[in-house]
N, C-alpha and C positions, 0 to 999 in steps of 0.2 A: 359519385364515388369520392370518399375522402382522399386527401393527398397522402402520398407514401413518404414516410420518414424511415430511413435506414440508419440504425444506430450500430456502429462498429465497436464492439467491446462491451461485455456485460459485467464490468466491475462496479465499483461504488457509483461512479457518475453515470455510466451507461444504463445500468439497471434502474436507477432513480429517474433518469430522463425517459426511459421507455414506459415506466409506470405512469409518469405524469402526462404523457402524450397519448396514452392508450385510448382515451375517450374522444379524442379529436382527430386522430389520424390513423392510417393503416400503418402500424408500427411493425418493422422487421428488425429484430435484434440479432445481430450476427456475432456469435461467440463460440469458439472451439471447445471450451471446457464443458464438461458434463454438468457442473454445478458452480454456482457463485462461491467464491472463496473469501471468507471474512478474514483478511490478512491481519487485522487488529488482534485477533486471537491466536495467531500462528505460533507465537513463542510459548504461550500457555499450553497449547496442544502438544508442543514438543516435549515439555516436561511432564505433561499430564495427558496421556493418550485418551483417557475417558472424555476429554473435552473435544475431541475431534468431530463428533457429530454436530457440535455447536458452531463449527466454522465452515461447514459445507452445506449449501442450500440449493436444492434442485430448482431449475428455472420453470418447471411445468405449471406452477401456479402464480407466476409473476404477472402475466398478461391475461386479461379477460377477453380481449378482442384481437390483439396482434399475435405474432408468431415469433418463435425463437428458432433460428437456423444455426445448427451446430456446424460451423465451417469457419474458414479464415478468409479475410479480404486480402486479395493480392493486387487489386487495382482500384483506384478511386479517382473519379473525375466528376465534375458537375453533372448531376443527373444519372450517373451510372456507377454501380459497384460490381466488381467482378470478384467471384469467389474462387478458392483453390480448386473446387470441384468442377469449375467451368461455368457454373450458373451465373447469369447476369441479372441484376436487380435494378430496374429503373427506379429512380427516386426523385421526389420533388425537393426533399431536404435530406441532408446527410449530417450525422453527428459522429465525430471522431472521438472515441473514448477508450482507446486501447491501453491506457495506463502505462506502467513501467515494469521493467524486470529488476529483480533484486536477488542477491544470493540466498539460497536455502539456509535456514528454515523460515526466514521472515516472509518469503514468497516461494512458490514452487512453479514449475513449468510443465507439469503433467496434466494432460487433458482428462484422463480417466480418474474418477473420484476414488475408486477402490485402490488403484495403483498409487495415487497421491497419499492416501491415508497410510498405506503400507510403508511408504517412504518416511513418513513421520514416525511410525512405530519403530523402524530400524534406527532412526536417529536417536529416539528415546532409549532404546536398548543399549546403543553405544555410549550414550551420555551417562546412563545409569551406572555403568561399570567403570567410569573414569573417575579417578580421585582428584586430578588436576585438570582444569579447563582453561584454555586460552581463547579469548575473544579478540579479534582484530577489528578495531573501530570503537571509538568512545562516543559515537553519536547516540541518538535516542534508541536505536535498535540494540546496540551493544550494551548500553546501560540497562535497558529493560530486560534483555535476555539474562544478564547477570543477576538481576533481582528475581527473575523467575527460577533460575537454577538454584539460588540460595534458599528460596522459599520451599522448594521441593526437597533439596538436599543440603541442609544447613552446614554440614561438615565438609563439603567439597571446597577445594581451593579454587578460586576464580580470579584470573588476572586479565585485565583489559589493557591492550597496547594501542597507542595512537600517536602519530607524529605531532598532533596539535598540542599547544601549550596548556590548554585548559578545556574542560568539558563545556558544552552548550554555550559557547562564547557569544552567540547571538541573543541570549536571553539575559534577564536581570541577574545581577550578582547574588541577590537573595535566593533565587532559585538554584543557582549553581552551588551555593553554600549548603542549602538544604539537601540537595541530592548527594553532594559529597559526604555530608554528615551521615546520611542513611547508608551509603555504600561502606563507609568506615565501620558503622555498627554491624553491618553484614559481613565484615572482613573481606570485602572485595578489594583487590589490589589494583591500583591505577598506575600504569607505567606510561607517562606522557612525555612528549617532546622529542621522540625519536622513533622511527620505524624499525622493523626487523631488518637485519642484514639480508635475509632471504626468507621466503615462505617456508613453513614446516615441510618436512619430507613426505608426510602422509597427506591423503586427500582430506578436504574439509569434511567434518562429520564422521571420519573413520577413526576407530579406536586403535591406538598404538603409541607407546611412549616415545617422546622425542625431546631434543634439546635445541633451543634457538637462542639467538643473541640479538639485542638491539644495536643500532649504530653507536650508542653510547656505552656499549659493553655491559648491558644488564642481561644476565643469563636467566633463562626461563626453561623449566622442565614441565611438560604437560602430557596428558594422555589422549587429548582430543582437542580440536580447534574448530572454530567457525569464523567465516568472513562476515563482518557486520558493516559493510560499506559497499558502495558501487551501484547506485541506482542509475538505470538507463531507460530513457523514454522509448516506448515501442512505436517508433515512427518509421522504421527502416523499410516498411512495405510501400511507403508513399513514393510516387514517381512524378516526373514531369513538373507541372506548375506547382503542385502541392508540395513536392519535395523542396522546391525553391523557397518556400516560406519558412523552412527550418533554419534555426540558428546553428552555430557550430556544435552545440551540445545536443542537437537533435530535437529541440523543442519547437513547436509551431507558433508562429507569430499570429496573435489574435487581436481583434479590436476590443474595445471596452464592452461591446455587446456579445463577445465570445464568438463572433464570426471570424473564420480564417481570413486573414487579410487578402483582399482581392477576390473573395469568393462569398457572395452574399447568402448563398443557400447552403453553405457548408460551415458547420460549427465545430469547435474543438473544446473539450473540457478535461479537467483533471490534470494528471501528471504530465501530459504531453504539451501543455500550453507553456508559453513563455512568461506567464504572469509571475511577478516577483513576490512570492509568498511560499510558505512551507507547503510541500506537496503531501497532503494527507487526504484520507478518505472523506473527512468532513468537508474539506474544501471542494472535492469533486462533487459531492452532493449539493453544495451551494452553487457550483457552476451549473449543475444539471437543472436546478430550479430556475435559474435565470435563462438558460437555453430553452427549456420547455416553454416558459412564459413568452419568450421572443418568437419561437416558432408558432405557437398558438396565435400570437398577435398577427404574424404574417399570414397565417391561414385565414384568419377572420377579417383581414383587410386593414389591420392597424398599421400605423406608420411610426408611432413612437415606441421604440424598443427600450428595454431596461438595460441599464449599464451595470456591470458587475463591479462591486467595490472590494478590492483586496483587503484582507484583514491585517492588523498589526501582528507582530510576533506573538504566538500563543502555542502552548504545548501542555498536554496532559500525559505525564510519564509515570506509569505504575512501576513499582519495584516489588513485584509479587502481588498477591491478592489484597494485602492490607497495607502496603507501603507505597512510597512515591510522593511526587510533588507536581504542581501544575502552575503555569502562568497563564492567567485568563484575562482578556480585555475587560476592564471595568472592575476587576476583582483583585488584581495583583497576584501575588504568589500565595498559594495555599498548600497545605501539607497533606499527609497521608489519609486523613479521615475523608476529606472531600474527594481526593483523587480516587480512593477506593470506592466511594459511594457512586461516583459517576462513570468510572471506567474499570478500575482494577478488579472489583469483585466479580463481575461477569463479562468483562471485556466488551461491553456494549452489544451483546448478542440479541437482546430483546427486540430492538427495533428492526433487525434484519429478519428475525423469525416472522414478524408481522408483515414486512414487505413481501416476503416470499410465501406467505400463506401457510407457515408451519405452526401447528398448535404448540403452545408453550406449557400446557398442562398435561 
């Protein structure tokens, strides 16, 4: 019998690791959601509901040999995973790939696909009737969302508020200047250097005119607002010795071979790791490739494991289907043409349709 690998979480890293190990192990992918959610396309789907089918991919064609269990892990220890249903799964290797939570619409927390899609349609309807939009957070999500809104509704007024002094401060000045230029051309207003005195009185994503003020007394009137910050690693379910490997931010300490420190048969990948790099789907997939290679090496008796090499700062930031800029290792800063070609035009949906066995024609 092949060894059992239990992968907890079917996001970018978990799905890729499951696929990569399906030929050498008895893979059990534990995931509560009905379908994989391509979060890269979430903001596009919010302004363009016809895009929704391109960000939800059922799991039924992911694995040829293994199985997907629609459940949540509530306990993990070396050799054993306990699910919310009470089922216990013995495991030779465990991969923790539970990702992170983030405010809607960049991510959602609905397990049922139809219900999640309806949530996006409601957000679109509320957004469509709003003349003035407030986005809290000038990070990549807030900037990208502003670009998507302006591409769909050029005449809407969009303002972004953030206490930071400048956008994208961890990236090259050339990138910041290019993004600022495009935002100015789109007539997106940046209000930086001060937070709001208090949150808007309406719920995020709810239509209703309100007035707010920053701590520097900038007055803002809007009809709808969204929170575009607040990533939280999904590691709260871990207890005991595994919980002790978390840092104060909730991230798991891993070795350079992506094994959880002190646990040679348990690996962690993606947003939940303490690796000092941007937490993105592409990095989770890179973690998955190293983890799969290392587990396969352990299965086949290998002793030399692959070390993961963190990447330098990089970003590909669309501002609508034809706009945006990117900072890429070895290529420097590039503008809207390349950004659109590689991401903005289709939000990278093609590779995921292939991964999940979805016909593209």
